[in-house]
Each structure stands twice: as structure tokens, then as C-alpha cells.
C-alpha angles and dihedrals in degrees: 000000000000129000118201122193121188126198140167103069123134145113119319134171121245109275092028133114138239134184119215126193132199117195119200126207090217131055114277088231088067090061125072091213144351117225135196118206131178135200127193122197111283093007135101121258111262135196109246103178142340137192126198130215087259090056097252112150133202131186139193111253090242093063103034111128092016106060127053127193120202138175124232098194096180090054095040088233139121121211129206116203112204116199134175091019120195131186090264088066093062109116146108107284117209135177123226135191140172115225124176088347093305127115121234129188132187121229092256135236124240121236115192121188120198119206 
């Protein structure tokens, strides 16, 4: 079983930055990838960024060049740096992993962007 705990959400002004963190209860090397998703009210959940065990990263087109995902292997956590935020980025951000063929989600952390 895997527990995922996100932190770092909050209120930020448009153009500002925020750093989110997702801490895993298992080693990151036990996971094929760590994923950050977000869901805004009335919208479908979307994949924002992911990083594999090998360090390969992938981003949604809407956040490329603004968000950066990084692994902190010693801490068993994955951070998501959010830069140049705009109101469209406001959402609940959650991390997601697959471990031993089971899906695990964190509880999410809210990011609110004021215009």
C-alpha cells in the first residue's frame, strides 16, 4: 500500500509561483512514475506532469515552460514548481502512482490564483 501526501497549495497572485510537494510512503524507485494531476471545478481531471524512475519528464502543453517536476529521491518526494501562474491554473493538484498494479491518489492540495 502507498500513502501519498501533498503539500504546498495556497493562494497566489497571478504571475506568481508556488511549489508543491508529494511525499510517498514507499521509495520512488519502487514506482515506475510519479504523476501530478489537477482538477478545476466543473472540469475533467488532467495530467499536468510526470516523471519516471529514469528521470524522464513529460508535461501538459498548457504548462510547458512554466511548471517543473523534480524528484527528491532521498526524501521519497516529488516536487512541482509552478511559475507564471494564471487563473486557469487554479485547481486541486493531486499526485498519483501505480504500485503493484493498484492505483493510489493523494488527498490533493488546493491552488488558488487571484487575478
